[in-house]
C-alpha positions as CSV (number, residue, x, y, z in Angstrom):
1,X,0.1,0.0,0.0
2,X,1.3,3.4,-0.9
3,X,2.5,5.4,1.9
4,X,0.8,8.9,2.4
5,X,1.9,12.1,4.0
6,X,-0.2,13.2,6.9
7,X,-1.5,16.2,4.9
8,X,-3.5,13.5,2.9
9,X,-2.6,15.8,0.0
10,X,-2.6,12.9,-2.6
11,X,0.1,11.5,-4.8
12,X,4.0,11.9,-4.4
13,X,5.2,15.6,-5.2
14,X,8.8,14.8,-5.6
15,X,11.4,12.1,-6.7
16,X,12.6,11.2,-3.1
17,X,11.0,8.7,-1.1
18,X,10.4,11.0,1.9
19,X,9.0,13.8,-0.3
20,X,5.7,14.9,0.9
21,X,2.8,13.8,-1.5
22,X,1.4,17.4,-2.3
23,X,0.8,17.0,-6.1
24,X,-3.0,17.2,-5.7
25,X,-2.7,19.9,-3.2
26,X,-0.6,22.1,-5.3
27,X,-3.1,21.7,-8.3
28,X,-5.9,22.7,-6.0
29,X,-3.8,25.8,-4.8
30,X,-3.2,26.8,-8.3
31,X,-7.1,27.1,-8.9
32,X,-7.8,28.8,-5.6
33,X,-8.5,32.6,-5.8
34,X,-6.5,34.9,-3.2
35,X,-8.0,34.8,0.2
36,X,-8.0,32.8,3.5
37,X,-8.6,29.5,2.0
38,X,-5.7,29.8,-0.1
39,X,-3.4,31.1,2.4
40,X,-4.2,28.5,4.7
41,X,-3.5,25.9,2.0
42,X,-0.1,27.3,1.1
43,X,0.9,27.4,4.7
44,X,0.1,23.8,5.0
45,X,2.1,22.9,2.0
46,X,5.1,25.2,3.1
47,X,5.1,23.3,6.6
48,X,5.2,19.9,4.7
49,X,8.3,20.9,2.8
50,X,10.0,22.7,5.5
51,X,12.4,19.5,6.2
52,X,13.6,19.9,2.6
53,X,14.5,23.5,3.0
54,X,16.0,22.8,6.3
55,X,18.4,20.1,4.6
56,X,19.3,22.8,1.8
57,X,20.3,25.2,4.5
58,X,22.4,22.6,6.4
59,X,24.6,22.3,3.2
60,X,25.8,25.8,4.0
61,X,26.7,25.4,7.8
62,X,30.1,26.7,8.7
63,X,30.3,29.5,6.0
64,X,29.9,32.3,8.5
65,X,26.3,32.6,9.1
66,X,24.1,31.2,12.0
67,X,22.3,28.0,11.0
68,X,18.9,29.5,12.4
69,X,19.3,32.7,10.0
70,X,20.0,30.2,7.1
71,X,16.9,28.1,8.0
72,X,14.7,31.5,7.9
73,X,16.1,32.5,4.5
74,X,15.5,28.8,3.3
75,X,12.0,29.0,4.6
76,X,11.5,32.2,3.0
77,X,12.9,30.8,-0.4
78,X,10.2,27.9,0.0
79,X,7.4,30.3,0.4
80,X,8.6,32.0,-2.9
81,X,8.8,28.6,-4.5
82,X,5.2,27.7,-3.4
83,X,4.0,31.1,-4.8
84,X,5.7,30.6,-8.1
85,X,5.4,26.9,-8.7
86,X,2.9,26.1,-11.4
87,X,1.8,22.3,-11.4
88,X,0.5,22.5,-15.0
89,X,4.0,22.6,-16.6
90,X,4.2,19.0,-15.5
91,X,7.2,19.3,-13.1
92,X,7.5,18.0,-9.5
93,X,7.5,20.8,-7.1
94,X,10.9,19.6,-5.7
95,X,12.6,20.3,-9.0
96,X,11.1,23.7,-8.9
97,X,11.9,24.5,-5.2
98,X,15.3,23.2,-4.5
99,X,16.9,25.7,-7.1
100,X,14.6,28.4,-5.7
101,X,15.8,27.9,-1.9
102,X,19.3,27.5,-2.9
103,X,19.3,30.8,-4.9
104,X,17.6,32.5,-1.9
105,X,20.4,31.2,0.4
106,X,23.2,32.3,-2.0
107,X,21.6,35.7,-2.5
108,X,21.5,36.0,1.2
109,X,25.3,35.6,1.2
110,X,25.9,37.9,-1.5
111,X,23.8,40.6,0.0
112,X,24.8,40.4,3.7
113,X,28.4,38.6,4.0
114,X,30.5,40.7,1.8
115,X,32.2,43.6,3.8
116,X,32.5,45.6,0.5
117,X,29.9,45.7,-2.2
118,X,31.3,43.7,-5.0
119,X,29.5,43.1,-8.3
120,X,28.0,39.8,-9.0
121,X,30.2,39.1,-11.9
122,X,33.3,39.6,-9.7
123,X,31.7,37.3,-7.2
124,X,31.3,34.7,-9.7
125,X,35.1,35.1,-11.0
126,X,35.9,34.6,-7.3
127,X,34.2,31.4,-7.1
128,X,35.7,30.2,-10.3
129,X,39.1,31.2,-9.3
130,X,38.7,29.5,-5.8
131,X,37.7,26.3,-7.3
132,X,40.7,26.5,-9.7
133,X,43.0,26.9,-6.8
134,X,41.5,24.0,-5.0
135,X,41.7,21.6,-7.9
136,X,45.1,22.7,-8.9
137,X,46.4,22.3,-5.4
138,X,45.2,18.9,-5.4
139,X,47.5,18.0,-8.3
140,X,50.3,17.2,-5.9
141,X,52.5,20.5,-6.7
142,X,53.9,22.2,-3.7
143,X,53.9,25.6,-5.2
144,X,50.8,28.0,-5.7
145,X,49.7,28.0,-9.3
146,X,50.3,31.2,-11.2
147,X,47.8,33.5,-12.9
148,X,48.4,32.0,-16.2
149,X,48.0,28.4,-15.0
150,X,44.7,29.6,-13.3
151,X,43.4,31.2,-16.4
152,X,43.9,28.2,-18.4
153,X,42.3,25.8,-16.0
154,X,39.2,28.1,-15.3
155,X,39.0,29.2,-18.9
156,X,39.3,32.8,-17.9
157,X,41.3,35.8,-19.1
158,X,44.4,36.7,-16.9
159,X,42.8,40.0,-16.1
160,X,39.5,38.1,-14.8
161,X,41.8,36.0,-12.6
162,X,43.3,39.0,-11.0
163,X,39.9,40.5,-10.4
164,X,38.9,37.0,-8.9
165,X,42.1,36.8,-6.7
166,X,41.3,40.4,-5.3
167,X,37.7,39.5,-4.6
168,X,39.0,36.5,-2.4
169,X,40.6,39.0,-0.2
170,X,37.6,41.2,-0.3
171,X,34.9,38.9,1.5
172,X,35.7,40.3,4.9
173,X,37.5,43.4,6.1
174,X,40.1,44.0,8.8
175,X,39.3,46.6,11.6
176,X,41.3,49.6,11.5
177,X,42.3,48.6,15.2
178,X,43.9,45.3,13.9
179,X,47.6,45.0,14.3
180,X,49.5,45.2,11.1
181,X,50.9,41.9,9.8
182,X,54.5,41.2,10.9
183,X,54.7,43.9,13.4
184,X,55.6,43.2,17.0
185,X,55.1,46.9,18.4
186,X,51.4,46.9,18.5
187,X,51.1,49.2,15.5
188,X,47.6,49.1,14.2
189,X,46.3,49.8,10.5
190,X,44.9,53.0,11.6
191,X,48.4,54.1,12.8
192,X,49.9,53.8,9.3
193,X,47.2,55.6,7.5
194,X,48.3,58.9,5.9
195,X,46.7,62.2,6.7
196,X,46.0,65.2,4.6
197,X,49.0,67.4,4.4
198,X,48.3,71.2,4.0
199,X,51.5,71.5,2.4
200,X,50.2,70.0,-0.8
201,X,48.1,73.2,-1.2
202,X,51.0,75.4,-0.5
203,X,53.1,73.7,-3.4
204,X,50.1,74.4,-5.7
205,X,49.8,78.0,-4.7
206,X,53.6,78.4,-5.1
207,X,53.7,77.0,-8.7
208,X,50.6,79.2,-9.5
209,X,52.2,82.3,-8.6
210,X,55.7,81.8,-10.0
211,X,54.9,83.1,-13.4
212,X,53.4,86.2,-12.0
213,X,56.3,86.8,-9.6
214,X,58.6,86.8,-12.6
215,X,56.8,89.9,-14.1
216,X,57.6,91.9,-11.0
217,X,60.5,94.4,-10.8
218,X,63.6,92.9,-9.0
219,X,63.1,95.2,-6.0
220,X,59.5,94.1,-5.5
221,X,60.5,90.6,-5.8
222,X,63.2,91.0,-3.1
223,X,61.0,92.5,-0.8
224,X,58.3,89.7,-1.2
225,X,61.2,87.3,-0.7
226,X,62.4,88.8,2.6
227,X,58.8,89.2,3.8
228,X,57.3,86.0,3.1
229,X,60.3,83.6,2.8
230,X,62.7,84.9,5.4
231,X,60.0,86.2,7.7
232,X,61.5,89.7,8.1
233,X,59.4,92.6,9.5
234,X,58.8,95.5,7.3
235,X,60.8,97.7,9.5
236,X,63.7,95.2,9.2
237,X,63.2,95.3,5.3
238,X,63.2,99.0,5.2
239,X,66.4,99.3,7.1
240,X,68.3,96.9,4.9
241,X,67.1,98.4,1.6
242,X,67.3,102.1,2.9
243,X,63.8,103.1,2.3
244,X,60.8,104.0,4.6
245,X,58.5,101.2,6.3
246,X,55.8,103.0,4.7
247,X,57.4,102.6,1.0
248,X,58.0,98.9,1.8
249,X,54.1,98.3,3.0
250,X,52.9,100.2,-0.1
251,X,55.1,98.0,-2.4
252,X,53.9,94.7,-0.8
253,X,50.4,95.6,-1.1
254,X,50.8,96.6,-4.8
255,X,52.9,93.5,-5.6
256,X,50.7,91.0,-4.0
257,X,47.6,92.9,-5.8
258,X,49.3,92.5,-9.2
259,X,50.1,88.9,-8.5
260,X,46.8,87.9,-7.5
261,X,45.3,89.6,-10.4
262,X,47.7,87.9,-13.0
263,X,47.0,84.5,-11.4
264,X,43.1,84.8,-11.6
265,X,43.4,86.1,-15.2
266,X,45.5,83.2,-16.3
267,X,43.3,80.8,-14.6
268,X,40.3,82.2,-16.2
């Protein structure tokens, strides 16, 4: 006598011996209008197939996500499979649900486990490169395969292999408080990061005014040099050049105005 599932749904709905027999129930579900009766039947079917979704979730244990979270994601995929399954196509529900649930779990890893946003194509390259590295390592060679060997084995370009190798190191990110590799002094990554140097702006400004300074008379260039590069006061400059401090002040103001106007004109 044929074994029946407790839900009494009718003939077997999948290729395995322990698959719930839900073919008749899915046929009925596909013809029910939206409403409480349809929702109740769908929930009953989802509960019947939960052991399958949990088995699929178990395949992804130990990959960085709690198993309970994976079970919930798999259950969500199972609900989507129940909503999208069309028994009139002639395929068993299991053949539709397995890739749907698996895809939902993989999407979860892609969206939640990467420390940085990585395009899906690069993630796929990472997987192909990882598999190639694993397979080539099993050939007995003690050395790491080079890029050309990986590219030949995985049937990828060397550029794609480089992208995949970089993605292998992008799955997780180090904290800025982590110690730098090979250091015994407790130096952290944050400690070796560079900071913005205001001197860069000074270099740009100096290069911008050079052509304008060359157009000034030698006396005015000397005064500007003594004032801004040697740090001399106006009175000291006046005493050194044998002129009045007022004359020095006036030349500095006129020279700076001329240089500013020349720089702005050239920039325009």
